[in-house]
C-alpha positions in Angstrom: 0.2 0.3 -0.2 1.4 3.0 -1.1 1.8 6.5 1.0 -1.7 8.5 0.0 0.2 11.5 1.0 3.1 11.3 -2.0 3.6 14.2 -3.7 2.8 14.6 -7.4 6.5 14.6 -8.2 7.0 11.1 -7.1 4.9 9.9 -9.7 7.0 8.4 -12.8 7.5 10.5 -15.7 6.1 9.4 -19.0 9.4 8.0 -20.0 8.7 6.1 -17.2 11.1 7.1 -14.5 10.9 10.2 -12.5 12.9 13.3 -13.2 15.6 14.7 -10.6 13.2 16.4 -8.6 11.0 13.5 -8.2 14.0 11.3 -7.6 15.1 13.8 -4.6 11.5 13.9 -3.0 10.4 10.2 -3.3 9.3 9.1 0.2 9.3 6.1 1.5 5.2 4.9 2.5 5.1 4.5 6.3 3.4 1.0 6.0 6.7 -0.2 4.2 9.0 1.8 7.1 6.9 -0.4 9.7 6.1 -3.4 8.1 10.8 -3.8 7.5 11.0 -2.9 11.1 13.8 -5.1 12.6 14.9 -6.8 9.4 18.8 -6.6 8.0 20.8 -8.5 6.0 21.3 -12.1 6.8 19.3 -11.5 10.5 16.8 -9.3 12.6 17.2 -7.7 15.3 15.3 -8.8 18.9 12.5 -7.1 20.3 13.5 -7.3 24.0 13.0 -3.8 25.4 10.1 -2.8 27.5 9.6 0.9 28.5 11.5 0.9 31.7 14.2 -0.1 29.5 13.7 2.3 27.1 13.3 5.1 29.6 16.9 3.9 30.8 18.5 4.5 27.7 17.0 7.6 27.1 18.4 9.1 30.8 21.4 6.9 29.9 22.1 8.7 26.9 21.0 12.2 28.1 21.9 12.3 31.8 25.7 13.5 32.8 26.7 15.2 29.6 25.9 18.6 30.5 26.6 18.3 34.3 29.6 16.3 34.4 31.3 17.6 30.8 29.8 20.7 29.6 28.9 22.6 33.1 32.2 24.4 33.8 32.9 25.4 30.1 29.0 26.9 29.9 29.1 28.8 33.3 31.9 31.6 32.2 29.7 32.1 29.1 27.0 33.0 31.1 27.2 33.8 34.7 25.1 32.4 37.2 22.3 32.9 34.7 23.8 29.3 33.3 20.5 28.1 35.2 18.5 30.0 32.5 20.3 28.7 29.6 19.8 25.0 31.0 15.4 26.0 30.6 16.3 27.5 27.4 18.0 24.3 26.0 15.1 22.4 28.0 12.7 24.1 26.6 13.7 23.7 23.2 14.3 20.1 23.9 10.8 20.0 25.3 9.1 21.1 22.2 10.9 18.8 20.1 10.7 15.8 22.3 6.8 16.2 22.0 7.4 16.2 18.4 9.8 13.3 18.7 7.0 11.1 21.0 4.2 11.8 18.4 6.4 10.5 15.5 7.9 7.7 17.7 4.4 6.5 18.5 3.7 6.3 14.9 6.4 5.4 12.8 8.0 3.0 15.5 11.3 1.9 13.8 14.8 2.4 14.5 16.1 5.5 11.9 14.7 8.0 14.2 14.3 11.6 12.3 15.9 9.8 9.3 12.7 7.9 9.1 10.3 10.3 9.9 11.8 12.7 7.5 11.9 10.2 4.4 8.0 9.2 5.1 7.1 12.9 5.1 9.4 15.1 3.4 11.5 13.0 0.8 14.6 11.4 0.3 17.3 14.3 0.0 15.9 15.4 3.2 16.0 12.2 5.0 19.4 11.9 3.7 20.6 15.6 4.9 18.8 14.6 8.4 20.6 11.2 8.7 23.9 12.8 8.2 23.1 15.3 10.6 22.3 12.2 13.1 25.6 10.8 12.3 27.3 14.1 13.2 24.9 14.6 16.4 25.5 10.8 17.6 29.2 10.2 16.4 30.6 13.3 17.3 29.0 13.4 20.8 29.9 9.6 21.7 33.9 11.3 21.1 33.0 14.6 23.3 31.8 12.5 25.9 34.5 9.9 26.3 36.9 13.4 26.2 35.2 14.1 29.5 35.1 10.7 31.0 38.9 11.0 31.0 39.0 14.1 33.2 36.9 12.4 35.8 39.3 8.9 35.4 42.1 11.2 36.1 40.2 12.7 39.2 39.2 9.0 40.4 43.1 8.1 40.1 44.4 11.0 41.7 42.1 10.7 44.9 42.5 6.9 45.1 46.1 5.8 43.9 47.2 9.3 43.5 48.6 8.5 40.4 47.2 10.4 37.3 47.4 9.5 33.5 50.2 12.1 32.1 48.6 15.1 29.7 50.5 13.5 26.7 48.2 10.5 27.1 44.9 12.4 28.3 44.4 15.3 26.6 44.0 15.8 22.4 46.7 17.6 20.3 46.8 21.1 20.7 44.5 21.1 23.8 47.7 21.1 26.2 51.1 21.6 25.6 53.0 17.9 24.8 49.4 16.2 24.3 49.4 13.3 21.5 46.6 11.5 22.1 43.6 11.1 24.3 43.9 7.4 25.7 41.0 7.4 28.1 38.7 8.5 25.3 39.4 5.6 23.0 39.3 3.2 25.8 35.9 4.0 26.9 34.4 3.9 23.6 36.2 0.5 22.7 34.5 -0.9 25.9 30.9 0.1 25.2 31.5 -1.5 21.8 32.2 -4.8 23.8 28.8 -4.6 25.5 26.9 -3.6 22.3 28.3 -6.8 20.5 26.8 -8.9 23.6 23.0 -7.8 22.4 20.7 -5.1 22.9 18.9 -6.4 26.1 22.7 -7.3 27.9 23.7 -3.7 26.6 20.4 -2.3 28.2 20.9 -4.1 31.7 24.1 -2.7 32.1 23.0 0.8 31.1 20.4 0.6 33.7 22.5 -0.2 36.7 25.1 2.9 35.5 22.0 5.0 35.3 21.2 4.4 39.1 24.6 5.0 39.7 24.6 8.7 38.1 21.3 9.4 39.9 22.9 8.8 43.0 25.9 10.4 42.4 24.0 13.8 41.6 21.9 13.7 44.8 25.0 13.2 46.7 26.6 16.2 45.1 23.4 18.8 45.4 23.2 17.5 49.3 27.2 18.1 49.8 27.4 21.3 47.7 24.4 22.7 49.6 26.3 22.9 52.4 28.8 25.4 50.6 25.8 27.4 49.2 26.5 31.4 49.0 24.0 33.7 48.1 26.4 36.1 47.2 27.5 34.5 44.2 24.3 35.1 42.7 24.8 39.0 43.1 25.6 39.4 39.6 23.1 37.2 38.0 23.6 38.1 34.4 27.3 39.6 33.9 27.8 38.8 30.3 24.0 39.7 29.4 21.7 38.0 27.3 24.1 36.9 24.6 25.9 35.3 27.2 22.6 33.3 28.0 22.1 32.5 24.6 25.3 31.5 24.1 25.7 29.0 26.7 22.0 27.4 25.9 23.1 27.0 22.4 26.1 24.6 23.8 24.0 23.3 26.4 21.5 22.0 24.1 24.3 19.3 23.9 23.2 18.1 27.4 19.8 16.9 25.8 20.5 14.9 22.7 20.2 11.7 24.4 16.4 11.8 25.1 15.9 10.9 21.0 17.8 7.6 21.9 14.8 5.6 22.7 13.6 6.6 19.3 16.5 4.6 17.7 15.0 1.6 19.7 11.9 1.2 17.8 12.7 -2.1 15.9 13.9 -3.8 19.4 10.8 -2.6 22.1 8.5 -4.9 22.7 5.4 -2.5 22.6 7.0 0.5 20.6 3.7 2.2 19.9 2.7 2.7 23.5 6.3 2.5 24.9 8.3 5.2 23.1 6.4 8.2 23.7 6.1 7.4 27.1 9.8 7.1 27.4 10.8 10.0 25.7 8.6 12.3 27.7 9.5 10.9 31.5 13.2 10.6 30.7 13.4 14.3 29.3 11.6 15.8 32.5 14.0 13.6 35.2 16.9 14.9 33.3 15.9 18.4 33.2 14.9 18.7 36.6 18.0 17.2 37.9 20.1 19.5 35.5 18.8 22.9 36.7 19.2 21.7 40.3 22.9 20.6 40.2 23.8 23.5 38.0 21.7 25.9 41.0 23.9 24.6 43.8 26.8 24.1 41.6 26.7 28.3 40.8 25.6 28.6 44.8 28.9 26.7 45.9 31.6 28.5 43.6 31.9 31.9 42.5 31.1 31.6 38.8 34.5 32.8 37.4 36.3 30.0 39.1 34.9 27.4 36.4 37.1 28.9 34.0 39.3 26.3 33.0 38.3 23.7 35.6 38.1 19.7 35.1 36.0 17.3 36.8 34.1 20.4 37.8 31.6 18.6 40.2 34.7 16.6 42.3 36.4 19.9 42.6 33.4 21.9 43.9 32.8 18.9 46.4 36.3 18.7 47.3 36.4 22.5 48.1 33.4 22.7 50.1 34.0 19.8 52.7 37.8 20.3 52.5 38.3 16.6 52.3 39.0 14.5 48.7 37.4 11.6 49.8 33.9 12.8 48.6 35.3 14.2 45.5 36.7 11.2 44.8 33.5 9.1 45.5 32.1 12.0 42.7 34.4 11.0 40.4 33.6 7.3 40.7 30.1 8.0 40.1 31.0 10.0 37.3 33.1 7.5 35.3 30.5 5.1 35.7 27.9 7.1 34.5 29.7 8.8 31.6 30.1 5.3 30.1 26.4 5.0 29.8 26.3 8.1 27.8 28.6 6.8 25.6 27.1 3.1 25.4 23.5 4.2 24.7 24.3 7.1 22.3 27.1 4.9 20.6 23.8 2.1 20.6 21.8 5.2 18.5 24.5 5.7 16.2 24.6 2.6 14.8 21.0 1.8 14.8 20.6 5.0 12.3 22.9 3.7 10.2 21.4 0.1 10.2 17.9 1.7 8.9 19.7 3.5 6.4 21.8 0.7 5.3 18.7 -1.4 4.6 17.4 1.6 2.2 20.4 1.4 0.2 21.8 4.7 1.0 24.8 3.8 3.2 26.6 0.7 2.3 25.1 -3.2 3.3 27.9 -3.7 6.0 26.2 -1.6 8.5 22.7 -3.3 7.8 24.1 -6.6 8.4 22.9 -8.6 11.5 24.3 -11.1 13.3 22.2 -14.4 14.1 24.0 -15.3 17.0 23.5 -12.0 19.7 20.8 -10.5 16.8 23.0 -7.3 16.9 24.5 -5.2 13.8 28.4 -6.3 14.5 30.1 -4.7 11.5 28.4 -1.5 11.8 29.0 -1.5 15.7 32.6 -2.2 15.2 33.0 0.3 12.4 31.3 3.0 14.4 33.2 2.5 17.5 36.8 2.7 15.5 35.4 5.9 14.2 34.2 7.5 17.1 37.5 6.3 19.2 39.8 8.1 16.8 37.5 11.0 17.1 37.9 11.3 20.9 41.7 10.4 21.0 42.7 13.7 19.0 39.4 16.1 18.7 39.8 18.9 21.8 36.4 18.7 23.8 35.0 22.1 23.0 35.0 21.6 19.6 33.4 18.4 19.6 30.5 20.1 21.6 29.4 22.7 19.3 29.6 20.4 16.0 27.3 17.9 17.6 25.1 20.7 18.9 24.3 22.5 15.3 23.8 18.8 14.2 21.2 18.1 16.5 19.7 21.5 16.2 18.9 20.7 12.8 18.0 17.2 13.0 15.3 18.5 15.7 13.9 21.0 13.6 13.2 18.8 10.6 11.3 16.5 13.3 8.8 19.4 14.4 8.3 20.0 10.4 7.8 16.3 10.0 4.7 16.4 12.8 2.9 19.1 10.5 3.7 17.4 7.0 2.3 13.9 8.3 -0.8 15.3 10.0 -1.3 17.3 7.0 -0.9 14.1 4.5 -1.8 11.6 6.9 -4.3 13.0 9.2 -6.3 9.8 9.7 -3.0 7.7 10.5 -3.8 6.2 13.7 -1.2 7.7 16.7 -1.2 6.8 20.7 0.3 10.4 21.3 0.0 13.7 19.7 1.6 17.1 20.7 -1.1 19.4 22.2 -2.0 22.4 20.7 -2.3 21.7 17.1 0.6 23.2 14.9 1.8 25.4 18.0 4.5 23.8 19.7 6.2 22.1 16.7 6.2 25.5 15.0 7.7 26.8 18.5 10.0 23.7 18.7 11.4 24.7 14.8 11.6 28.4 16.1 13.5 27.2 19.3 16.0 25.0 17.1 16.8 27.7 14.7 17.2 30.4 17.4 20.0 28.1 19.0 21.7 27.5 15.9 22.2 31.0 14.9 23.9 31.5 18.5 26.7 29.2 17.7 29.7 30.8 16.1 30.8 31.0 12.9 33.6 28.6 12.8 30.7 25.8 14.1 28.9 27.0 10.9 32.0 26.8 8.9 32.4 23.2 10.1 28.6 22.4 9.9 28.6 23.5 6.0 31.7 21.9 5.2 30.1 18.5 6.9 26.7 18.6 4.8 29.1 19.4 1.5 30.6 16.1 2.3 27.0 14.4 2.8 25.8 15.6 -0.6 28.5 14.4 -2.5 28.5 10.9 -0.9 24.4 10.7 -1.6 24.8 12.0 -4.8 27.8 9.8 -5.8 26.5 6.8 -4.1 23.1 7.2 -2.1 20.9 8.4 -4.9 21.3 5.5 -7.1 21.6 2.6 -5.0 18.8 3.8 -2.7 16.1 0.7 -2.4 13.5 3.4 -3.9 15.5 3.9 -6.9 16.3 0.2 -7.6 12.6 -0.7 -7.4 11.5 2.5 -10.2 14.0 0.5 -12.7 
């Protein structure tokens, strides 16, 4: 059954094949997307995840990134008003999360926003969205892995009095004499090992790590509040609204993980019911914890002290208590919890590429499924090695902003997709609907655009180069090998 909302350009030309515009705008029917769920080259993904596990995947991919890794870089941009920056970034994520929830319940497949765009806006836009997701997930894995190394050094220093030297724990150019970020590479490879074992086994490990990270953040708030000084909020917005906006754009990086649950659509037991619930519940929990921890951190430390700090939360706890023990305990929790972000975001990356491979837009190797474990093994190894290499040699700040712009672009497309699908397929069953009609999707798109234009020019140049490379790959490979293209011949 073909998508009744397919545009006229999708129809074959009189010669029997569509023109260029028709080929770029061909859409994949929703029914076909759903029918292909779980099917890969030589095997099939296993439906083994319930709502609890999906929620933990979403929290695991989100909670920790902004607080443990990016907070120290964002406070100098906004001052104490960084709490407002978290709220702005959270609102941006909320509107997009509503759109994700509606589409995840309607089109429960592994491709996330890539698949949603393919069903609503056509193949070229789907490719652009998928290419942004490769940037979003792949680079964010590397960014979080870099931050993991900071807390690992804090833990080693507090337990055995030894740290990994800068030459082996920082990216080239980040500090003098740096050669490779070895901890960043190691944590990505450890996540790869878990993912190769199977989705259910990885989800169990992630759930344990999520519980540890929530406990660590609650511990920080309890101790950090003991050193709370109201005077630290006296100059609340020292860098003005521009600083708040700049910090919010970077902190949006902290919210990217909530959509990881949508990439598990083909491994969920009841995706139509559980995916929308998992997405919304995880975002509420994460936003509340982010704002609370940021408020306590700024209350305990003068905002100027955050400049250049590493393992910020552990350092605050050491300063408040005068003892290194508490910072060491927090560092241990951070090492475990940040590893869960690497695990779950890496999982999302492999599933997006799995969906793109099934559609013929990337090589078949990414869609090959192991009959033994029910996982895309070759895909997992390739992606892990790529992300590990990025974590080894690129500084944290550059990775964070590159991730944010790719994410914001993809999220903006998801908001548009909701409006398009409601117009073209109004009678399609939906287990969740964004309230107030088109208002929230439009606001979601607007917030995404606002935050994108708050990023610096260097980030836009990187994004432009990335998109240019992606378009070259599409026109030379994907457009010709697309399964929809071969079906037309």
